[in-house]
C-alpha positions in Angstrom: -68.0 -29.0 5.3 -69.9 -31.9 3.9 -72.8 -32.5 1.6 -74.7 -35.7 2.6 -77.4 -37.9 1.2 -79.7 -40.0 3.4 -82.2 -42.0 1.4 -84.0 -45.3 1.0 -84.1 -47.3 -2.3 -85.7 -50.4 -3.5 -83.6 -53.5 -4.2 -83.6 -52.5 -7.9 -82.4 -48.9 -7.1 -85.6 -46.9 -7.3 -86.7 -44.1 -4.9 -90.2 -43.9 -6.3 -92.3 -46.5 -8.2 -93.8 -46.2 -11.7 -96.6 -43.9 -10.4 -94.1 -41.6 -8.6 -95.3 -43.1 -5.3 -93.3 -43.9 -2.2 -96.1 -45.9 -0.6 -93.9 -49.0 -0.7 -91.8 -47.4 2.1 -94.8 -48.2 4.4 -93.7 -51.8 4.5 -90.7 -50.8 6.7 -91.7 -51.4 10.3 -91.4 -48.4 12.7 -89.0 -49.6 15.3 -86.8 -47.9 17.9 -83.8 -48.7 15.8 -85.2 -47.0 12.7 -86.7 -44.0 14.5 -83.4 -43.2 16.2 -81.2 -43.6 13.1 -82.6 -40.6 11.2 -82.6 -38.2 14.1 -79.0 -39.2 14.8 -78.2 -38.3 11.1 -80.1 -35.0 11.4 -77.8 -33.9 14.2 -74.9 -34.0 11.7 -76.4 -31.4 9.3 -77.1 -27.7 9.4 -79.9 -27.5 6.8 -81.7 -29.5 4.0 -81.6 -28.9 0.3 -84.4 -30.7 -1.5 -86.0 -30.7 -4.9 -89.6 -29.4 -5.4 -91.0 -32.9 -5.9 -89.5 -34.1 -2.6 -90.8 -30.9 -0.9 -94.3 -31.5 -2.3 -94.2 -35.1 -1.0 -93.3 -34.0 2.5 -96.0 -31.3 2.5 -98.6 -33.8 1.2 -97.6 -36.2 4.1 -99.3 -33.8 6.5 -96.5 -33.8 9.0 -93.5 -31.5 8.9 -90.6 -33.6 10.1 -87.8 -31.1 10.2 -86.5 -28.7 12.8 -83.7 -27.5 10.5 -83.9 -24.9 7.8 -85.1 -26.3 4.5 -84.2 -24.9 1.0 -86.3 -26.0 -1.9 -84.4 -26.1 -5.3 -86.8 -24.9 -8.0 -86.7 -22.8 -11.1 -90.4 -23.0 -11.6 -91.9 -22.4 -8.1 -92.5 -18.8 -7.4 -93.4 -19.1 -3.7 -93.6 -21.6 -0.8 -97.2 -22.8 -0.2 -99.2 -21.0 2.5 -98.4 -22.4 6.0 -94.9 -23.4 5.1 -93.2 -20.0 4.6 -91.6 -20.2 8.1 -90.4 -23.8 7.3 -88.8 -23.5 3.9 -87.3 -21.1 1.4 -86.8 -21.2 -2.3 -83.3 -21.4 -3.8 -82.1 -21.9 -7.3 -79.0 -22.0 -9.4 -76.4 -24.6 -10.1 -75.5 -27.0 -7.2 -72.1 -25.2 -6.8 -73.8 -21.8 -6.6 -76.3 -23.2 -4.0 -73.5 -24.6 -1.9 -71.6 -21.3 -2.0 -74.8 -19.4 -1.1 -75.6 -21.7 1.9 -72.0 -21.7 3.1 -72.1 -17.8 3.0 -75.2 -18.1 5.3 -73.2 -20.3 7.7 -74.6 -23.7 6.6 -71.7 -26.0 6.2 -73.1 -29.5 6.5 -75.9 -29.9 4.0 -78.5 -32.8 3.6 -79.2 -33.2 -0.1 -82.5 -34.9 -0.8 -84.6 -35.7 -3.8 -83.6 -37.8 -6.9 -82.9 -35.1 -9.4 -81.3 -32.8 -6.8 -79.0 -35.6 -5.7 -78.1 -36.5 -9.4 -77.3 -32.8 -10.1 -75.1 -32.5 -7.1 -73.3 -35.8 -8.0 -72.7 -34.5 -11.6 -70.9 -31.5 -10.1 -69.0 -33.9 -7.7 -70.6 -32.2 -4.7 -71.7 -35.3 -2.7 -69.3 -36.2 0.1 -71.3 -38.9 1.9 -74.2 -41.2 1.2 -76.2 -43.2 3.6 -78.4 -45.5 1.5 -80.9 -47.9 3.1 -82.1 -50.7 0.8 -85.7 -51.9 1.3 -86.3 -55.5 0.2 -88.7 -54.9 -2.6 -88.4 -55.0 -6.4 -90.4 -52.2 -8.0 -89.6 -53.1 -11.5 -89.3 -49.5 -12.6 -89.8 -45.9 -11.4 -87.5 -43.1 -10.5 -83.9 -44.3 -10.1 -81.7 -42.8 -7.4 -78.8 -42.5 -9.8 -78.8 -41.2 -13.3 -76.1 -41.1 -16.0 -73.0 -39.3 -15.0 -70.3 -37.7 -17.2 -67.6 -39.2 -15.1 -67.3 -42.1 -12.6 -67.6 -41.0 -8.9 -65.6 -43.2 -6.5 -66.8 -43.8 -2.9 -65.4 -45.8 0.0 -67.6 -48.0 2.1 -67.4 -46.8 5.7 -69.9 -49.3 7.3 -72.9 -51.4 6.7 -75.6 -52.3 9.2 -78.9 -54.1 9.3 -81.8 -52.1 10.7 -84.8 -54.0 12.2 -83.8 -57.2 10.4 -85.1 -55.7 7.2 -83.1 -52.7 5.9 -79.5 -52.9 4.8 -77.9 -49.5 5.3 -74.6 -48.6 3.8 -72.6 -45.5 4.6 -70.2 -44.3 1.9 -67.7 -41.4 1.8 -66.3 -39.9 -1.4 -62.7 -41.0 -2.0 
């Protein structure tokens, strides 16, 4: 059982710019190396757990990229938008309650996505692996990947690789 993060950040550690946009990710060239890396990661997980803002961003992109079950963490959403009811379900509660609920449904390897969701899972020490790709851009502000934590969380570097001579991707596991 493992809870995993797979995400891109700017050189200065942001996942969205000052306008909550991720348009800066379009600077990353679409190469075979990049387009096979994410599907390879997806083969290692059972389902996705994402925050409502990340879900909204995916819906607004116009293309549904997932063939796995998606759970949207939200206390404020009352329903999944029309057309996506067969693609995603709402879930709420603490990260530990969410993990227990999903494990009870047979989902053992979870992909945790979205800044606040990742931060909440980290706070409860529920992130086992992180694959972080650094995009060579300084945004100068925006939404940081990591927020303040009550206690330090120690991870071990498993490997680092360069993708398409542009991204530096590091894979970490919790110590």
